[in-house]
N, CA, C and O atoms as CSV, one atom per row, in Angstrom:
chain,resi,resn,atom,element,x,y,z
A,1,MET,N,N,17.898,162.426,-85.290
A,1,MET,CA,C,17.535,163.823,-85.185
A,1,MET,C,C,16.270,164.004,-84.365
A,1,MET,O,O,16.099,165.024,-83.698
A,2,SER,N,N,15.396,163.034,-84.411
A,2,SER,CA,C,14.135,163.133,-83.695
A,2,SER,C,C,14.348,163.157,-82.184
A,2,SER,O,O,13.619,163.837,-81.462
A,3,LEU,N,N,15.354,162.408,-81.703
A,3,LEU,CA,C,15.642,162.392,-80.273
A,3,LEU,C,C,16.105,163.770,-79.809
A,3,LEU,O,O,15.653,164.261,-78.774
A,4,PHE,N,N,16.998,164.391,-80.565
A,4,PHE,CA,C,17.479,165.720,-80.199
A,4,PHE,C,C,16.357,166.748,-80.232
A,4,PHE,O,O,16.307,167.644,-79.390
A,5,LEU,N,N,15.474,166.622,-81.184
A,5,LEU,CA,C,14.351,167.545,-81.283
A,5,LEU,C,C,13.413,167.392,-80.093
A,5,LEU,O,O,12.940,168.388,-79.544
A,6,SER,N,N,13.142,166.160,-79.691
A,6,SER,CA,C,12.247,165.951,-78.551
A,6,SER,C,C,12.877,166.445,-77.252
A,6,SER,O,O,12.176,166.995,-76.402
A,7,VAL,N,N,14.188,166.260,-77.084
A,7,VAL,CA,C,14.870,166.779,-75.892
A,7,VAL,C,C,14.851,168.303,-75.898
A,7,VAL,O,O,14.638,168.925,-74.857
A,8,PHE,N,N,15.070,168.904,-77.055
A,8,PHE,CA,C,15.033,170.363,-77.163
A,8,PHE,C,C,13.650,170.904,-76.829
A,8,PHE,O,O,13.527,171.900,-76.117
A,9,VAL,N,N,12.611,170.255,-77.339
A,9,VAL,CA,C,11.236,170.691,-77.058
A,9,VAL,C,C,10.934,170.539,-75.570
A,9,VAL,O,O,10.285,171.400,-74.976
A,10,PHE,N,N,11.407,169.441,-74.964
A,10,PHE,CA,C,11.203,169.247,-73.526
A,10,PHE,C,C,11.831,170.384,-72.730
A,10,PHE,O,O,11.181,170.961,-71.857
A,11,TRP,N,N,13.099,170.716,-73.024
A,11,TRP,CA,C,13.772,171.782,-72.294
A,11,TRP,C,C,13.147,173.142,-72.575
A,11,TRP,O,O,13.129,174.005,-71.697
A,12,LEU,N,N,12.647,173.342,-73.758
A,12,LEU,CA,C,11.972,174.583,-74.100
A,12,LEU,C,C,10.691,174.741,-73.287
A,12,LEU,O,O,10.424,175.816,-72.749
A,13,ILE,N,N,9.901,173.680,-73.196
A,13,ILE,CA,C,8.664,173.730,-72.410
A,13,ILE,C,C,8.975,173.893,-70.928
A,13,ILE,O,O,8.311,174.668,-70.239
A,14,ALA,N,N,9.982,173.167,-70.427
A,14,ALA,CA,C,10.348,173.280,-69.011
A,14,ALA,C,C,10.828,174.689,-68.681
A,14,ALA,O,O,10.453,175.246,-67.650
A,15,GLY,N,N,11.646,175.263,-69.543
A,15,GLY,CA,C,12.109,176.635,-69.320
A,15,GLY,C,C,10.974,177.638,-69.377
A,15,GLY,O,O,10.944,178.594,-68.601
A,16,GLY,N,N,10.034,177.423,-70.297
A,16,GLY,CA,C,8.874,178.307,-70.380
A,16,GLY,C,C,8.010,178.240,-69.133
A,16,GLY,O,O,7.570,179.269,-68.621
A,17,LEU,N,N,7.766,177.026,-68.642
A,17,LEU,CA,C,6.971,176.886,-67.416
A,17,LEU,C,C,7.677,177.511,-66.220
A,17,LEU,O,O,7.032,178.134,-65.377
A,18,MET,N,N,8.994,177.351,-66.138
A,18,MET,CA,C,9.731,177.982,-65.052
A,18,MET,C,C,9.628,179.495,-65.125
A,18,MET,O,O,9.430,180.160,-64.108
A,19,SER,N,N,9.761,180.028,-66.302
A,19,SER,CA,C,9.671,181.479,-66.470
A,19,SER,C,C,8.294,182.000,-66.092
A,19,SER,O,O,8.180,183.039,-65.442
A,20,VAL,N,N,7.252,181.290,-66.492
A,20,VAL,CA,C,5.889,181.693,-66.143
A,20,VAL,C,C,5.700,181.662,-64.632
A,20,VAL,O,O,5.105,182.581,-64.069
A,21,CYS,N,N,6.194,180.625,-63.969
A,21,CYS,CA,C,6.052,180.535,-62.511
A,21,CYS,C,C,6.796,181.659,-61.804
A,21,CYS,O,O,6.290,182.218,-60.831
A,22,ILE,N,N,7.981,181.995,-62.278
A,22,ILE,CA,C,8.748,183.073,-61.655
A,22,ILE,C,C,8.047,184.411,-61.833
A,22,ILE,O,O,7.963,185.197,-60.890
A,23,VAL,N,N,7.547,184.674,-63.024
A,23,VAL,CA,C,6.855,185.942,-63.282
A,23,VAL,C,C,5.587,186.031,-62.448
A,23,VAL,O,O,5.302,187.084,-61.876
A,24,LEU,N,N,4.819,184.947,-62.366
A,24,LEU,CA,C,3.589,184.970,-61.570
A,24,LEU,C,C,3.875,185.153,-60.084
A,24,LEU,O,O,3.111,185.824,-59.391
A,25,SER,N,N,4.956,184.572,-59.586
A,25,SER,CA,C,5.266,184.746,-58.169
A,25,SER,C,C,5.722,186.165,-57.868
A,25,SER,O,O,5.500,186.653,-56.759
A,26,MET,N,N,6.349,186.838,-58.817
A,26,MET,CA,C,6.767,188.225,-58.602
A,26,MET,C,C,5.591,189.185,-58.643
A,26,MET,O,O,5.643,190.258,-58.042
A,27,MET,N,N,4.537,188.811,-59.342
A,27,MET,CA,C,3.386,189.699,-59.469
A,27,MET,C,C,2.477,189.641,-58.244
A,27,MET,O,O,1.639,190.524,-58.061
A,28,GLY,N,N,2.625,188.631,-57.412
A,28,GLY,CA,C,1.763,188.488,-56.243
A,28,GLY,C,C,2.051,189.536,-55.187
A,28,GLY,O,O,3.177,190.019,-55.067
A,29,GLN,N,N,1.031,189.882,-54.425
A,29,GLN,CA,C,1.167,190.844,-53.347
A,29,GLN,C,C,1.487,190.099,-52.051
A,29,GLN,O,O,0.721,189.233,-51.630
A,30,TRP,N,N,2.603,190.429,-51.425
A,30,TRP,CA,C,2.994,189.801,-50.171
A,30,TRP,C,C,2.693,190.767,-49.027
A,30,TRP,O,O,3.021,191.952,-49.100
A,31,ASN,N,N,2.078,190.258,-47.993
A,31,ASN,CA,C,1.911,191.055,-46.783
A,31,ASN,C,C,2.421,190.252,-45.590
A,31,ASN,O,O,2.546,189.029,-45.652
A,32,ARG,N,N,2.706,190.954,-44.524
A,32,ARG,CA,C,3.321,190.311,-43.366
A,32,ARG,C,C,2.391,189.294,-42.729
A,32,ARG,O,O,2.847,188.233,-42.303
A,33,GLU,N,N,1.110,189.585,-42.652
A,33,GLU,CA,C,0.173,188.665,-42.012
A,33,GLU,C,C,-0.098,187.440,-42.875
A,33,GLU,O,O,-0.362,186.355,-42.357
A,34,GLY,N,N,-0.034,187.612,-44.176
A,34,GLY,CA,C,-0.315,186.488,-45.062
A,34,GLY,C,C,0.753,185.413,-45.032
A,34,GLY,O,O,0.451,184.237,-45.234
A,35,VAL,N,N,1.983,185.791,-44.786
A,35,VAL,CA,C,3.066,184.816,-44.781
A,35,VAL,C,C,3.455,184.383,-43.372
A,35,VAL,O,O,4.365,183.568,-43.212
A,36,SER,N,N,2.787,184.909,-42.350
A,36,SER,CA,C,3.096,184.501,-40.981
A,36,SER,C,C,2.277,183.262,-40.619
A,36,SER,O,O,1.233,183.014,-41.222
A,37,PRO,N,N,2.744,182.477,-39.633
A,37,PRO,CA,C,1.982,181.294,-39.229
A,37,PRO,C,C,0.670,181.697,-38.559
A,37,PRO,O,O,0.585,182.741,-37.912
A,38,TYR,N,N,-0.327,180.871,-38.720
A,38,TYR,CA,C,-1.662,181.166,-38.194
A,38,TYR,C,C,-1.710,180.868,-36.702
A,38,TYR,O,O,-1.354,179.768,-36.281
A,39,GLU,N,N,-2.147,181.835,-35.898
A,39,GLU,CA,C,-2.218,181.676,-34.445
A,39,GLU,C,C,-3.625,181.953,-33.920
A,39,GLU,O,O,-3.772,182.417,-32.789
A,40,CYS,N,N,-4.640,181.687,-34.695
A,40,CYS,CA,C,-6.041,181.844,-34.275
A,40,CYS,C,C,-6.352,183.272,-33.845
A,40,CYS,O,O,-7.123,183.475,-32.908
A,41,GLY,N,N,-5.775,184.249,-34.501
A,41,GLY,CA,C,-6.077,185.633,-34.194
A,41,GLY,C,C,-5.192,186.240,-33.131
A,41,GLY,O,O,-5.223,187.455,-32.940
A,42,PHE,N,N,-4.406,185.445,-32.433
A,42,PHE,CA,C,-3.510,185.963,-31.404
A,42,PHE,C,C,-2.181,186.346,-32.027
A,42,PHE,O,O,-1.805,185.855,-33.091
A,43,ASP,N,N,-1.480,187.236,-31.338
A,43,ASP,CA,C,-0.114,187.536,-31.757
A,43,ASP,C,C,0.756,186.309,-31.484
A,43,ASP,O,O,0.601,185.668,-30.444
A,44,PRO,N,N,1.648,185.981,-32.378
A,44,PRO,CA,C,2.483,184.795,-32.154
A,44,PRO,C,C,3.367,184.964,-30.931
A,44,PRO,O,O,3.990,186.007,-30.736
A,45,ILE,N,N,3.411,183.915,-30.107
A,45,ILE,CA,C,4.199,183.960,-28.877
A,45,ILE,C,C,5.670,183.697,-29.187
A,45,ILE,O,O,6.552,184.414,-28.714
A,46,LEU,N,N,5.918,182.673,-29.977
A,46,LEU,CA,C,7.282,182.297,-30.328
A,46,LEU,C,C,7.467,182.391,-31.833
A,46,LEU,O,O,6.504,182.514,-32.590
A,47,SER,N,N,8.694,182.333,-32.238
A,47,SER,CA,C,8.994,182.324,-33.662
A,47,SER,C,C,8.565,180.991,-34.266
A,47,SER,O,O,8.592,179.962,-33.591
A,48,ALA,N,N,8.175,181.009,-35.517
A,48,ALA,CA,C,7.753,179.778,-36.178
A,48,ALA,C,C,8.941,178.866,-36.459
A,48,ALA,O,O,8.763,177.665,-36.664
A,49,ARG,N,N,10.117,179.404,-36.471
A,49,ARG,CA,C,11.311,178.598,-36.714
A,49,ARG,C,C,11.866,178.098,-35.394
A,49,ARG,O,O,12.006,178.853,-34.431
A,50,SER,N,N,12.175,176.827,-35.367
A,50,SER,CA,C,12.773,176.259,-34.165
A,50,SER,C,C,14.283,176.181,-34.346
A,50,SER,O,O,14.790,176.188,-35.468
A,51,SER,N,N,14.983,176.107,-33.231
A,51,SER,CA,C,16.437,176.036,-33.313
A,51,SER,C,C,16.859,174.687,-33.886
A,51,SER,O,O,16.134,173.697,-33.782
A,52,PHE,N,N,18.022,174.666,-34.481
A,52,PHE,CA,C,18.500,173.474,-35.173
A,52,PHE,C,C,19.838,173.082,-34.576
A,52,PHE,O,O,20.727,173.919,-34.416
A,53,SER,N,N,19.976,171.819,-34.249
A,53,SER,CA,C,21.207,171.335,-33.645
A,53,SER,C,C,22.297,171.213,-34.705
A,53,SER,O,O,22.139,170.495,-35.692
A,54,LEU,N,N,23.391,171.910,-34.493
A,54,LEU,CA,C,24.498,171.850,-35.435
A,54,LEU,C,C,25.167,170.485,-35.412
A,54,LEU,O,O,25.644,170.015,-36.445
A,55,ARG,N,N,25.210,169.844,-34.255
A,55,ARG,CA,C,25.798,168.498,-34.165
A,55,ARG,C,C,24.985,167.500,-34.981
A,55,ARG,O,O,25.550,166.632,-35.647
A,56,PHE,N,N,23.675,167.619,-34.933
A,56,PHE,CA,C,22.832,166.732,-35.736
A,56,PHE,C,C,23.084,166.955,-37.223
A,56,PHE,O,O,23.119,165.997,-37.995
A,57,PHE,N,N,23.258,168.193,-37.623
A,57,PHE,CA,C,23.546,168.501,-39.022
A,57,PHE,C,C,24.870,167.884,-39.458
A,57,PHE,O,O,24.952,167.284,-40.530
A,58,LEU,N,N,25.919,168.029,-38.626
A,58,LEU,CA,C,27.220,167.455,-38.969
A,58,LEU,C,C,27.159,165.938,-39.049
A,58,LEU,O,O,27.783,165.334,-39.922
A,59,LEU,N,N,26.410,165.322,-38.144
A,59,LEU,CA,C,26.269,163.869,-38.187
A,59,LEU,C,C,25.508,163.443,-39.434
A,59,LEU,O,O,25.818,162.409,-40.026
A,60,GLY,N,N,24.522,164.222,-39.835
A,60,GLY,CA,C,23.795,163.921,-41.068
A,60,GLY,C,C,24.677,164.035,-42.297
A,60,GLY,O,O,24.561,163.229,-43.220
A,61,VAL,N,N,25.560,165.030,-42.318
A,61,VAL,CA,C,26.488,165.176,-43.443
A,61,VAL,C,C,27.461,164.004,-43.479
A,61,VAL,O,O,27.779,163.492,-44.552
A,62,LEU,N,N,27.938,163.573,-42.299
A,62,LEU,CA,C,28.828,162.409,-42.259
A,62,LEU,C,C,28.120,161.161,-42.758
A,62,LEU,O,O,28.711,160.360,-43.483
A,63,PHE,N,N,26.858,160.987,-42.377
A,63,PHE,CA,C,26.097,159.845,-42.878
A,63,PHE,C,C,25.982,159.907,-44.393
A,63,PHE,O,O,26.113,158.887,-45.070
A,64,LEU,N,N,25.740,161.084,-44.920
A,64,LEU,CA,C,25.616,161.238,-46.368
A,64,LEU,C,C,26.920,160.889,-47.079
A,64,LEU,O,O,26.903,160.245,-48.128
A,65,VAL,N,N,28.047,161.310,-46.514
A,65,VAL,CA,C,29.348,161.005,-47.120
A,65,VAL,C,C,29.587,159.504,-47.148
A,65,VAL,O,O,30.013,158.965,-48.170
A,66,PHE,N,N,29.319,158.818,-46.035
A,66,PHE,CA,C,29.578,157.387,-46.005
A,66,PHE,C,C,28.514,156.606,-46.762
A,66,PHE,O,O,28.766,155.474,-47.175
A,67,ASP,N,N,27.354,157.169,-46.952
A,67,ASP,CA,C,26.343,156.531,-47.789
A,67,ASP,C,C,26.756,156.614,-49.257
A,67,ASP,O,O,26.578,155.657,-50.010
A,68,VAL,N,N,27.301,157.745,-49.658
A,68,VAL,CA,C,27.802,157.890,-51.026
A,68,VAL,C,C,29.010,156.982,-51.240
A,68,VAL,O,O,29.251,156.513,-52.352
A,69,GLU,N,N,29.767,156.737,-50.171
A,69,GLU,CA,C,30.901,155.812,-50.272
A,69,GLU,C,C,30.436,154.434,-50.715
A,69,GLU,O,O,31.067,153.811,-51.569
A,70,VAL,N,N,29.354,153.961,-50.152
A,70,VAL,CA,C,28.831,152.649,-50.531
A,70,VAL,C,C,28.420,152.655,-51.999
A,70,VAL,O,O,28.649,151.679,-52.714
A,71,VAL,N,N,27.820,153.740,-52.445
A,71,VAL,CA,C,27.402,153.840,-53.844
A,71,VAL,C,C,28.619,153.851,-54.770
A,71,VAL,O,O,28.535,153.376,-55.902
A,72,MET,N,N,29.738,154.382,-54.306
A,72,MET,CA,C,30.943,154.419,-55.132
A,72,MET,C,C,31.702,153.097,-55.115
A,72,MET,O,O,32.327,152.738,-56.113
A,73,VAL,N,N,31.661,152.363,-54.001
A,73,VAL,CA,C,32.450,151.136,-53.877
A,73,VAL,C,C,31.793,149.972,-54.606
A,73,VAL,O,O,32.501,149.141,-55.175
A,74,VAL,N,N,30.480,149.883,-54.611
A,74,VAL,CA,C,29.804,148.737,-55.231
A,74,VAL,C,C,30.115,148.633,-56.726
A,74,VAL,O,O,30.447,147.535,-57.174
A,75,PRO,N,N,30.029,149.703,-57.532
A,75,PRO,CA,C,30.425,149.546,-58.941
A,75,PRO,C,C,31.907,149.212,-59.111
A,75,PRO,O,O,32.292,148.552,-60.076
A,76,LEU,N,N,32.732,149.667,-58.174
A,76,LEU,CA,C,34.152,149.352,-58.252
A,76,LEU,C,C,34.397,147.863,-58.063
A,76,LEU,O,O,35.336,147.311,-58.637
A,77,LEU,N,N,33.569,147.214,-57.272
A,77,LEU,CA,C,33.686,145.766,-57.110
A,77,LEU,C,C,33.364,145.048,-58.410
A,77,LEU,O,O,33.964,144.015,-58.708
A,78,PHE,N,N,32.433,145.575,-59.184
A,78,PHE,CA,C,32.142,144.984,-60.494
A,78,PHE,C,C,33.312,145.182,-61.457
A,78,PHE,O,O,33.570,144.323,-62.300
A,79,VAL,N,N,34.017,146.303,-61.338
A,79,VAL,CA,C,35.206,146.526,-62.161
A,79,VAL,C,C,36.277,145.508,-61.801
A,79,VAL,O,O,36.953,144.974,-62.680
A,80,LEU,N,N,36.432,145.238,-60.503
A,80,LEU,CA,C,37.404,144.231,-60.079
A,80,LEU,C,C,37.042,142.861,-60.632
A,80,LEU,O,O,37.924,142.103,-61.038
A,81,TYR,N,N,35.775,142.541,-60.651
A,81,TYR,CA,C,35.324,141.252,-61.169
A,81,TYR,C,C,35.485,141.179,-62.680
A,81,TYR,O,O,35.680,140.096,-63.231
A,82,GLY,N,N,35.404,142.318,-63.353
A,82,GLY,CA,C,35.459,142.345,-64.808
A,82,GLY,C,C,36.842,142.190,-65.395
A,82,GLY,O,O,36.953,141.926,-66.592
A,83,GLY,N,N,37.889,142.338,-64.633
A,83,GLY,CA,C,39.211,142.105,-65.176
A,83,GLY,C,C,40.209,143.225,-64.969
A,83,GLY,O,O,41.406,143.005,-65.155
A,84,MET,N,N,39.775,144.408,-64.595
A,84,MET,CA,C,40.713,145.511,-64.365
A,84,MET,C,C,41.154,145.481,-62.907
A,84,MET,O,O,40.861,146.398,-62.140
A,85,LYS,N,N,41.847,144.437,-62.543
A,85,LYS,CA,C,42.146,144.189,-61.139
A,85,LYS,C,C,43.140,145.194,-60.559
A,85,LYS,O,O,42.915,145.692,-59.456
A,86,VAL,N,N,44.211,145.507,-61.250
A,86,VAL,CA,C,45.233,146.400,-60.704
A,86,VAL,C,C,44.688,147.820,-60.571
A,86,VAL,O,O,44.852,148.453,-59.528
A,87,VAL,N,N,44.049,148.314,-61.608
A,87,VAL,CA,C,43.480,149.664,-61.569
A,87,VAL,C,C,42.379,149.743,-60.515
A,87,VAL,O,O,42.290,150.727,-59.781
A,88,GLY,N,N,41.545,148.715,-60.440
A,88,GLY,CA,C,40.462,148.698,-59.465
A,88,GLY,C,C,40.961,148.679,-58.039
A,88,GLY,O,O,40.426,149.378,-57.179
A,89,VAL,N,N,41.994,147.876,-57.780
A,89,VAL,CA,C,42.539,147.802,-56.423
A,89,VAL,C,C,43.192,149.125,-56.041
A,89,VAL,O,O,43.033,149.586,-54.911
A,90,VAL,N,N,43.918,149.736,-56.957
A,90,VAL,CA,C,44.558,151.027,-56.667
A,90,VAL,C,C,43.495,152.090,-56.380
A,90,VAL,O,O,43.638,152.870,-55.438
A,91,CYS,N,N,42.446,152.123,-57.176
A,91,CYS,CA,C,41.360,153.093,-56.945
A,91,CYS,C,C,40.658,152.825,-55.621
A,91,CYS,O,O,40.356,153.757,-54.877
A,92,LEU,N,N,40.399,151.561,-55.327
A,92,LEU,CA,C,39.710,151.211,-54.084
A,92,LEU,C,C,40.550,151.573,-52.870
A,92,LEU,O,O,40.035,152.149,-51.913
A,93,VAL,N,N,41.839,151.244,-52.896
A,93,VAL,CA,C,42.713,151.560,-51.764
A,93,VAL,C,C,42.848,153.075,-51.601
A,93,VAL,O,O,42.815,153.575,-50.476
A,94,GLY,N,N,42.997,153.803,-52.692
A,94,GLY,CA,C,43.092,155.260,-52.604
A,94,GLY,C,C,41.823,155.894,-52.064
A,94,GLY,O,O,41.874,156.799,-51.231
A,95,PHE,N,N,40.686,155.413,-52.546
A,95,PHE,CA,C,39.399,155.947,-52.102
A,95,PHE,C,C,39.165,155.663,-50.622
A,95,PHE,O,O,38.748,156.547,-49.874
A,96,LEU,N,N,39.435,154.431,-50.202
A,96,LEU,CA,C,39.255,154.084,-48.792
A,96,LEU,C,C,40.270,154.802,-47.907
A,96,LEU,O,O,39.965,155.122,-46.759
A,97,HIS,N,N,41.468,155.058,-48.421
A,97,HIS,CA,C,42.464,155.814,-47.658
A,97,HIS,C,C,41.986,157.247,-47.412
A,97,HIS,O,O,42.103,157.757,-46.298
A,98,ILE,N,N,41.457,157.887,-48.434
A,98,ILE,CA,C,40.938,159.254,-48.279
A,98,ILE,C,C,39.794,159.280,-47.270
A,98,ILE,O,O,39.728,160.178,-46.431
A,99,LEU,N,N,38.894,158.301,-47.346
A,99,LEU,CA,C,37.781,158.259,-46.395
A,99,LEU,C,C,38.255,157.972,-44.974
A,99,LEU,O,O,37.711,158.527,-44.019
A,100,THR,N,N,39.261,157.116,-44.823
A,100,THR,CA,C,39.779,156.812,-43.488
A,100,THR,C,C,40.446,158.035,-42.874
A,100,THR,O,O,40.252,158.318,-41.692
A,101,VAL,N,N,41.224,158.757,-43.660
A,101,VAL,CA,C,41.860,159.980,-43.154
A,101,VAL,C,C,40.792,161.004,-42.764
A,101,VAL,O,O,40.909,161.655,-41.726
A,102,GLY,N,N,39.759,161.147,-43.585
A,102,GLY,CA,C,38.666,162.062,-43.249
A,102,GLY,C,C,37.918,161.643,-42.000
A,102,GLY,O,O,37.542,162.483,-41.183
A,103,CYS,N,N,37.702,160.340,-41.851
A,103,CYS,CA,C,37.003,159.831,-40.662
A,103,CYS,C,C,37.835,160.073,-39.404
A,103,CYS,O,O,37.297,160.473,-38.372
A,104,LEU,N,N,39.144,159.833,-39.485
A,104,LEU,CA,C,40.014,160.086,-38.332
A,104,LEU,C,C,40.057,161.573,-37.990
A,104,LEU,O,O,40.095,161.934,-36.813
A,105,TYR,N,N,40.049,162.430,-38.994
A,105,TYR,CA,C,40.022,163.870,-38.746
A,105,TYR,C,C,38.719,164.280,-38.053
A,105,TYR,O,O,38.737,165.055,-37.096
A,106,GLU,N,N,37.598,163.761,-38.537
A,106,GLU,CA,C,36.309,164.087,-37.917
A,106,GLU,C,C,36.247,163.576,-36.484
A,106,GLU,O,O,35.681,164.236,-35.612
A,107,ARG,N,N,36.818,162.419,-36.239
A,107,ARG,CA,C,36.835,161.861,-34.884
A,107,ARG,C,C,37.673,162.741,-33.966
A,107,ARG,O,O,37.272,163.034,-32.839
A,108,ARG,N,N,38.851,163.166,-34.457
A,108,ARG,CA,C,39.722,164.015,-33.652
A,108,ARG,C,C,39.102,165.394,-33.434
A,108,ARG,O,O,39.260,165.989,-32.368
A,109,ASP,N,N,38.402,165.894,-34.439
A,109,ASP,CA,C,37.777,167.206,-34.356
A,109,ASP,C,C,36.594,167.214,-33.392
A,109,ASP,O,O,36.232,168.264,-32.860
A,110,GLY,N,N,35.988,166.044,-33.165
A,110,GLY,CA,C,34.857,165.945,-32.249
A,110,GLY,C,C,33.509,166.049,-32.920
A,110,GLY,O,O,32.494,166.184,-32.236
A,111,SER,N,N,33.465,165.991,-34.241
A,111,SER,CA,C,32.189,166.098,-34.946
A,111,SER,C,C,31.323,164.864,-34.778
A,111,SER,O,O,30.108,164.930,-34.962
A,112,MET,N,N,31.935,163.737,-34.428
A,112,MET,CA,C,31.162,162.506,-34.262
A,112,MET,C,C,30.632,162.330,-32.846
A,112,MET,O,O,29.862,161.405,-32.587
A,113,ASP,N,N,31.031,163.203,-31.930
A,113,ASP,CA,C,30.528,163.113,-30.558
A,113,ASP,C,C,29.135,163.710,-30.509
A,113,ASP,O,O,28.951,164.895,-30.785
A,114,TRP,N,N,28.159,162.898,-30.159
A,114,TRP,CA,C,26.783,163.373,-30.130
A,114,TRP,C,C,26.564,164.317,-28.959
A,114,TRP,O,O,25.907,165.348,-29.107
A,115,VAL,N,N,27.108,163.976,-27.796
A,115,VAL,CA,C,26.957,164.807,-26.607
A,115,VAL,C,C,28.311,165.429,-26.315
A,115,VAL,O,O,29.309,164.724,-26.164
A,116,SER,N,N,28.340,166.743,-26.237
A,116,SER,CA,C,29.616,167.404,-25.959
A,116,SER,C,C,29.896,167.369,-24.464
A,116,SER,O,O,28.988,167.442,-23.636
A,117,GLU,N,N,31.179,167.256,-24.144
A,117,GLU,CA,C,31.575,167.233,-22.740
A,117,GLU,C,C,31.608,168.654,-22.204
A,117,GLU,O,O,31.982,169.591,-22.909
A,118,LEU,N,N,31.208,168.802,-20.934
A,118,LEU,CA,C,31.190,170.141,-20.328
A,118,LEU,C,C,32.504,170.498,-19.718
A,118,LEU,O,O,32.653,171.590,-19.168
Protein backbone atom coordinates (compact mmCIF):
# COMPACT_ATOMS: atom_id res chain seq x y z
CA MET A 1 0.00 0.00 0.00
CA SER A 2 2.89 2.33 0.69
CA LEU A 3 4.08 2.13 -2.93
CA PHE A 4 0.67 3.13 -4.27
CA LEU A 5 0.47 5.98 -1.79
CA SER A 6 3.88 7.33 -2.78
CA VAL A 7 3.00 7.14 -6.50
CA PHE A 8 -0.29 8.91 -5.82
CA VAL A 9 1.46 11.66 -3.84
CA PHE A 10 4.02 12.05 -6.65
CA TRP A 11 1.31 12.48 -9.29
CA LEU A 12 -0.61 14.83 -7.02
CA ILE A 13 2.43 17.07 -6.54
CA ALA A 14 3.31 16.93 -10.25
CA GLY A 15 -0.25 17.86 -11.23
CA GLY A 16 -0.27 20.69 -8.71
CA LEU A 17 3.01 22.11 -10.01
CA MET A 18 1.74 21.89 -13.58
CA SER A 19 -1.44 23.70 -12.65
CA VAL A 20 0.49 26.45 -10.86
CA CYS A 21 2.77 26.93 -13.87
CA ILE A 22 -0.17 27.14 -16.27
CA VAL A 23 -2.02 29.66 -14.11
CA LEU A 24 1.11 31.81 -13.66
CA SER A 25 1.82 31.82 -17.39
CA MET A 26 -1.75 32.96 -18.13
CA MET A 27 -1.47 35.82 -15.67
CA GLY A 28 1.62 37.29 -17.36
CA GLN A 29 1.35 40.30 -19.63
CA TRP A 30 2.51 39.60 -23.19
CA ASN A 31 3.53 42.39 -25.52
CA ARG A 32 4.77 42.24 -29.07
CA GLU A 33 8.19 43.73 -28.34
CA GLY A 34 8.81 41.49 -25.36
CA VAL A 35 8.44 38.28 -27.32
CA SER A 36 10.23 39.46 -30.47
CA PRO A 37 13.93 38.74 -31.06
CA TYR A 38 16.34 41.43 -29.90
CA GLU A 39 17.79 43.52 -32.76
CA CYS A 40 19.71 46.20 -30.81
CA GLY A 41 16.92 48.74 -31.16
CA PHE A 42 16.50 48.31 -34.92
CA ASP A 43 13.42 46.98 -36.61
CA PRO A 44 13.97 43.33 -37.49
CA ILE A 45 15.07 42.87 -41.09
CA LEU A 46 14.12 39.22 -41.45
CA SER A 47 11.84 36.87 -39.62
CA ALA A 48 13.35 35.08 -36.64
CA ARG A 49 12.18 31.77 -38.06
CA SER A 50 14.23 30.22 -40.80
CA SER A 51 12.86 27.99 -43.50
CA PHE A 52 12.94 24.26 -42.88
CA SER A 53 13.78 21.65 -45.47
CA LEU A 54 10.96 19.16 -45.84
CA ARG A 55 13.32 16.57 -47.34
CA PHE A 56 15.53 16.78 -44.26
CA PHE A 57 12.48 16.25 -42.06
CA LEU A 58 11.39 13.17 -44.04
CA LEU A 59 14.89 11.73 -43.88
CA GLY A 60 14.94 12.32 -40.13
CA VAL A 61 11.62 10.50 -39.74
CA LEU A 62 12.98 7.58 -41.79
CA PHE A 63 16.06 7.46 -39.57
CA LEU A 64 13.82 7.40 -36.51
CA VAL A 65 11.75 4.52 -37.92
CA PHE A 66 14.81 2.40 -38.68
CA ASP A 67 16.38 3.30 -35.35
CA VAL A 68 13.27 2.04 -33.57
CA GLU A 69 13.54 -1.08 -35.74
CA VAL A 70 16.88 -1.90 -34.13
CA VAL A 71 15.35 -1.41 -30.69
CA MET A 72 12.56 -3.83 -31.61
CA VAL A 73 14.76 -6.51 -33.22
CA VAL A 74 17.36 -6.85 -30.45
CA PRO A 75 14.90 -8.10 -27.77
CA LEU A 76 13.41 -10.42 -30.37
CA LEU A 77 16.81 -12.05 -30.78
CA PHE A 78 16.80 -12.80 -27.06
CA VAL A 79 13.37 -14.42 -27.48
CA LEU A 80 14.81 -16.60 -30.23
CA TYR A 81 17.67 -17.59 -27.95
CA GLY A 82 15.28 -18.31 -25.08
CA GLY A 83 13.37 -21.07 -26.82
CA MET A 84 10.37 -19.52 -28.59
CA LYS A 85 11.96 -20.13 -31.96
CA VAL A 86 8.89 -20.54 -34.19
CA VAL A 87 6.99 -17.57 -32.77
CA GLY A 88 10.14 -15.44 -32.78
CA VAL A 89 11.00 -16.27 -36.38
CA VAL A 90 7.43 -15.56 -37.55
CA CYS A 91 7.42 -12.21 -35.72
CA LEU A 92 10.87 -11.30 -37.04
CA VAL A 93 10.01 -12.18 -40.65
CA GLY A 94 6.70 -10.31 -40.46
CA PHE A 95 8.30 -7.25 -38.90
CA LEU A 96 11.14 -7.15 -41.42
CA HIS A 97 8.65 -7.70 -44.27
CA ILE A 98 6.60 -4.67 -43.19
CA LEU A 99 9.76 -2.55 -42.94
CA THR A 100 11.01 -3.74 -46.34
CA VAL A 101 7.70 -2.90 -48.01
CA GLY A 102 7.75 0.53 -46.35
CA CYS A 103 11.35 1.12 -47.40
CA LEU A 104 10.57 0.17 -51.02
CA TYR A 105 7.56 2.50 -50.98
CA GLU A 106 9.65 5.39 -49.64
CA ARG A 107 12.31 4.70 -52.28
CA ARG A 108 9.71 4.68 -55.06
CA ASP A 109 8.03 7.79 -53.66
CA GLY A 110 11.35 9.66 -53.71
CA SER A 111 11.50 10.51 -50.01
CA MET A 112 15.01 9.08 -49.73
CA ASP A 113 16.41 11.27 -52.51
CA TRP A 114 18.33 14.06 -50.82
CA VAL A 115 18.62 16.19 -53.96
CA SER A 116 15.57 16.39 -56.17
CA GLU A 117 16.01 16.19 -59.91
CA LEU A 118 15.03 19.25 -61.94
